[in-house]
C-alpha positions in Angstrom: -73.0 -3.7 109.1 -68.9 -3.5 109.4 -67.3 -0.8 108.3 -64.4 -1.2 105.4 -61.2 1.1 106.3 -58.1 0.5 105.6 -55.3 -0.2 108.7 -53.3 2.8 110.5 -50.5 4.0 108.7 -48.4 3.2 111.4 -49.3 -0.5 111.1 -49.0 -0.9 107.6 -46.1 1.1 107.6 -44.2 -1.4 110.0 -46.0 -4.5 108.1 -44.8 -3.7 104.9 -41.0 -3.2 106.9 -41.3 -6.5 108.4 -42.4 -7.8 104.8 -39.3 -6.2 103.1 -37.3 -7.6 105.1 -38.0 -10.9 104.6 -38.0 -10.1 101.1 -34.4 -9.9 101.9 -33.1 -13.3 102.6 -35.8 -15.8 104.3 -35.4 -16.0 108.4 -34.7 -19.5 109.4 -37.8 -21.3 109.7 -39.9 -18.7 108.5 -43.0 -19.6 105.9 -43.9 -17.4 103.8 -46.7 -14.2 104.4 -47.8 -14.9 101.2 -50.0 -17.8 100.3 -51.8 -19.4 97.3 -54.3 -22.5 98.4 -55.9 -24.4 95.6 -58.7 -25.4 97.8 -59.7 -28.1 95.2 -59.4 -29.6 92.1 -63.1 -29.3 91.5 -64.6 -27.8 88.2 -67.9 -27.3 86.4 -66.4 -25.9 83.7 -63.5 -26.4 80.5 -61.8 -22.9 80.6 -59.8 -23.2 77.5 -57.0 -21.0 79.5 -56.6 -23.0 82.2 -52.6 -23.5 83.5 -54.3 -26.3 85.7 -56.6 -28.7 83.6 -54.4 -31.5 84.0 -55.1 -31.6 87.7 -59.0 -30.9 87.9 -61.3 -33.3 89.0 -58.9 -35.5 90.6 -60.8 -36.1 93.8 -57.9 -36.4 95.4 -58.2 -32.8 97.5 -56.9 -32.3 100.8 -59.3 -32.7 103.9 -60.3 -30.4 106.5 -58.3 -31.7 109.1 -55.4 -31.9 106.2 -55.6 -28.6 105.9 -55.7 -27.7 109.9 -52.2 -29.4 110.0 -51.0 -27.4 107.2 -52.2 -24.4 109.0 -50.5 -25.1 112.2 -47.4 -25.7 110.6 -47.6 -22.1 109.2 -46.6 -18.3 110.4 -48.7 -15.4 110.3 -50.4 -14.9 106.3 -50.9 -11.5 105.0 -52.3 -12.3 101.8 -53.7 -15.7 101.6 -54.8 -16.4 97.8 -57.8 -19.3 96.7 -57.8 -21.2 93.9 -59.0 -24.1 92.5 -60.9 -25.6 90.7 -63.8 -23.5 91.2 -63.0 -22.7 95.4 -67.2 -22.5 96.0 -67.4 -26.1 94.9 -65.8 -27.0 98.1 -68.9 -27.5 100.6 -66.3 -26.2 103.7 -64.8 -23.7 101.9 -65.6 -21.3 104.7 -64.3 -23.1 107.6 -61.4 -23.6 105.4 -61.0 -19.8 104.9 -61.9 -19.0 108.8 -59.2 -21.8 109.4 -56.8 -19.3 108.7 -58.2 -16.1 109.6 -58.2 -17.1 113.1 -54.9 -19.5 113.3 -52.9 -17.5 110.7 -54.4 -14.0 110.7 -54.9 -14.0 107.5 -56.7 -10.0 107.2 -56.7 -10.5 103.5 -58.2 -13.5 101.2 -58.4 -13.2 97.5 -60.4 -15.2 95.7 -61.1 -15.8 91.7 -64.5 -17.2 90.9 -66.3 -18.1 87.7 -69.2 -16.7 89.8 -71.5 -20.1 88.2 -72.7 -20.6 91.5 -74.3 -18.0 92.9 -76.1 -19.6 96.1 -72.8 -21.5 97.3 -71.0 -18.8 96.2 -73.3 -16.4 98.9 -73.6 -18.5 101.2 -69.8 -19.5 102.2 -69.1 -15.2 102.0 -71.4 -14.4 104.7 -69.9 -17.7 107.1 -67.0 -15.7 106.0 -68.1 -12.8 107.1 -68.9 -12.9 110.3 -64.9 -13.2 111.6 -64.0 -10.0 113.2 -60.5 -10.5 112.1 -60.7 -10.3 108.9 -59.8 -6.8 106.5 -61.4 -7.7 103.4 -62.2 -10.5 100.8 -61.9 -10.1 97.4 -64.4 -12.0 94.8 -62.8 -11.9 91.6 -64.9 -12.7 88.8 -63.4 -14.3 86.1 -64.7 -13.0 83.0 -63.2 -13.6 79.4 -65.4 -11.2 77.0 -68.7 -10.6 76.2 -71.2 -13.2 76.5 -71.3 -14.9 73.1 -67.1 -15.5 73.1 -66.9 -16.4 77.4 -69.5 -18.7 77.2 -68.1 -20.3 74.3 -64.3 -20.2 75.9 -65.8 -21.6 79.3 -67.6 -24.3 77.6 -71.2 -23.8 78.7 -73.9 -21.1 77.3 -75.0 -20.0 80.7 -71.7 -18.7 82.5 -71.9 -15.2 81.4 -75.6 -14.8 82.9 -74.2 -17.0 86.1 -71.5 -14.6 86.6 -73.9 -11.5 86.4 -76.5 -13.0 88.7 -73.7 -13.5 91.2 -72.2 -10.0 90.5 -75.9 -8.7 91.6 -75.9 -11.2 95.0 -72.8 -9.9 96.2 -73.7 -6.3 95.5 -76.3 -6.8 97.9 -73.8 -8.3 100.3 -71.9 -5.7 100.1 -74.0 -3.0 101.4 -74.2 -5.3 104.7 -70.9 -5.6 104.9 -68.3 -3.7 102.6 -65.7 -6.1 103.5 -66.3 -7.7 100.8 -65.2 -6.5 97.6 -65.9 -7.4 94.2 -63.8 -7.5 91.3 -63.3 -9.1 87.9 -60.1 -10.6 86.4 -59.6 -11.1 82.7 -56.9 -12.9 80.9 -56.0 -11.8 78.4 -54.3 -14.5 74.6 -53.8 -13.2 71.6 -57.7 -14.2 70.9 -59.3 -11.7 73.4 -58.3 -8.4 73.2 -61.1 -6.8 71.6 -63.4 -8.4 73.6 -61.8 -7.8 76.7 -61.6 -3.8 75.5 -65.4 -3.8 75.5 -66.2 -5.7 78.3 -64.5 -3.7 81.0 -66.6 -0.9 79.3 -69.6 -3.3 80.1 -68.8 -3.9 83.9 -67.7 -0.5 84.6 -71.4 0.6 83.8 -73.4 -2.6 84.6 -71.4 -2.8 87.8 -71.4 0.0 90.0 -70.1 -1.7 93.2 -66.9 -3.4 91.7 -64.2 -1.3 91.9 -61.6 -3.6 89.9 -60.9 -4.7 87.6 -57.7 -6.5 86.9 -56.1 -8.0 83.7 -54.1 -11.1 83.1 -51.5 -12.2 80.8 -52.5 -16.2 79.8 -49.8 -17.9 81.4 -48.2 -21.7 81.8 -49.8 -24.9 80.3 -53.1 -23.8 78.8 -55.5 -26.1 77.5 -56.2 -24.9 74.5 -52.6 -25.3 73.2 -53.3 -22.3 70.2 -54.0 -19.5 72.6 -50.9 -17.2 72.7 -49.4 -14.6 74.4 -50.8 -11.2 73.5 -48.7 -9.0 71.2 -47.2 -6.4 73.7 -48.5 -3.2 71.7 -52.4 -4.2 71.7 -51.7 -5.6 75.6 -50.2 -2.1 76.7 -53.3 -0.1 75.1 -55.7 -2.8 76.9 -53.8 -1.4 79.8 -54.2 2.2 79.2 -58.0 2.1 77.9 -58.7 0.1 81.3 -56.7 2.3 83.9 -58.7 5.2 82.1 -62.0 3.8 82.3 -61.7 2.7 86.1 -59.9 5.8 87.5 -62.7 6.6 89.5 -63.4 3.8 91.1 -59.1 3.0 91.3 -58.4 6.2 93.2 -60.5 4.9 96.1 -59.6 1.2 96.2 -57.2 -0.8 98.8 -54.2 -1.4 97.4 -54.6 0.4 93.6 -51.2 2.0 93.5 -49.3 -1.2 92.8 -51.3 -1.7 90.1 -49.5 0.7 87.5 -46.4 -1.1 89.0 -47.6 -4.6 88.2 -48.6 -3.6 84.5 -45.6 -1.8 84.0 -43.4 -4.2 85.2 -45.1 -8.0 83.0 -44.9 -5.4 79.9 -41.3 -5.0 80.5 -40.6 -8.7 81.7 -42.1 -9.6 78.3 -40.4 -7.5 76.2 -36.9 -8.4 77.6 -37.9 -12.1 78.9 -36.1 -11.7 82.1 -36.8 -10.8 85.5 -36.9 -6.6 85.7 -37.2 -7.4 89.3 -36.1 -10.1 91.2 -38.4 -12.7 91.9 -39.3 -13.1 95.7 -40.7 -16.7 94.9 -40.1 -18.9 97.6 -39.1 -16.3 99.6 -42.0 -14.5 100.6 -44.6 -16.7 98.4 -45.4 -19.7 98.0 -48.2 -22.8 96.8 -50.1 -25.4 98.6 -51.8 -27.4 95.6 -55.1 -28.7 96.3 -53.6 -32.3 96.3 -50.8 -31.2 98.4 -48.1 -30.8 96.7 -45.9 -27.9 98.0 -44.0 -25.3 95.1 -42.5 -21.8 95.5 -45.1 -20.7 92.6 -47.0 -21.9 90.0 -44.8 -22.0 87.0 -42.2 -24.2 89.1 -42.6 -28.5 89.7 -43.6 -28.9 93.7 -40.5 -29.3 95.7 -42.9 -32.2 98.5 -46.5 -33.2 99.5 -48.1 -32.2 102.6 -49.2 -36.1 103.0 -45.4 -37.2 103.5 -44.0 -34.1 105.2 -45.2 -30.7 107.0 -44.8 -28.2 105.4 -41.7 -26.5 107.0 -40.0 -29.3 106.0 -40.3 -29.0 102.7 -40.1 -25.3 103.0 -36.4 -25.8 104.2 -35.1 -29.0 102.5 -32.3 -28.8 100.4 -35.1 -29.4 96.8 -36.5 -26.0 98.1 -33.2 -24.2 98.9 -32.1 -25.6 94.7 -34.7 -24.1 93.2 -34.0 -20.4 95.2 -30.7 -20.1 94.0 -32.2 -21.0 90.5 -34.4 -17.9 90.8 -32.4 -15.6 92.7 -30.2 -16.7 89.1 -32.8 -15.6 87.3 -33.0 -18.7 85.1 -36.8 -18.1 85.4 -39.1 -15.3 84.5 -43.0 -14.8 84.1 -45.6 -12.4 84.7 -47.3 -14.1 87.1 -49.2 -11.5 89.2 -49.4 -12.8 92.6 -45.2 -13.7 92.4 -44.8 -10.4 90.9 -46.4 -7.5 93.2 -44.5 -8.5 96.5 -41.1 -8.9 94.5 -41.9 -5.2 93.4 -43.6 -3.8 96.8 -41.2 -5.6 99.0 -37.9 -4.3 97.8 -37.0 -0.9 97.3 -35.0 -1.2 95.0 -37.5 -3.0 92.4 -40.3 -0.5 94.6 -38.2 2.7 92.8 -37.5 1.3 89.5 -41.0 0.6 88.7 -42.2 3.9 90.0 -40.4 5.5 88.1 -40.7 2.9 84.9 -44.8 3.4 85.2 -44.9 7.1 85.7 -46.6 6.2 88.9 -47.6 9.4 89.7 -49.0 10.1 86.6 -53.2 10.3 86.2 -54.9 8.4 83.1 -57.7 11.1 81.5 -61.3 10.3 81.7 -62.7 8.4 79.1 -64.3 10.4 76.6 -67.8 8.5 77.4 -67.2 8.1 80.9 -69.4 11.2 82.3 
């Protein structure tokens, strides 16, 4: 069994300084240290909040050989964020992850999943965890509310039960290799705030091996156009409740200090409808979609396709530079976590502002019924 330990403080500080330097301005020819990789477009569900729904099940996903060429064209990766489709429906997802761990030194991998395919998920993770260079793999089970609501929202009557079965199997695997971390992620809309309030209490009690419940705001071109952004006061109350309930586990979680900074920035961005912190999408973070499209973030148009040019060529193109300029001029704003957190953490001014604004030094009170 491998022990899960944070990197030495000296290594973390050196890496933080290097990423902060990149966030100040992209070094000539450098590729992003944070990558969102849509490993497939195949999905068996019909989630109402999906922003990728128009591209699902297109049968044009990059092959393993094409991903090998992508990997060879990339510099080291700090964080690899998988997406889909349902990532564990890709038969060679374990080979794909191991490719980037070996070739690009990706030590932290984060992967959302419906949890529908327990056996596939466990089999893939067992192979991925054979990689000694992997520091952690966070498996993020996506849940939208309690069982009846979640099943209707996802379009199948057994999705919640399948997710719980997958959690149970992951908890057993984690006993053998604690580098596997189990999270849940819930996308909040104007329709399911009460559901998620109940869900977070349920998960805390039902899933003792789960150490984080991530609360995200709905974004993008959602499948159900009637779903709206949650009201800010209700969202803030939900965030406070989750922080209070999960405090005992958050205190020991790697990266937990970022959570209050991130939630404060999301709420302020929504309130002011602007970039509260300067966005570094296109500098430290980028996206590769299942069909090979490349973009600087999930809410901007593609800047090229890997079947027509290499990643490095696309990333340095005039089209990419123009899009970075528009982002730097704050022509856009969003609440997308995977691009907000590096914009906060790797810019000293933004980090200080978010830390002060969120009163990061405050500790939430224990929940009255938390024991």
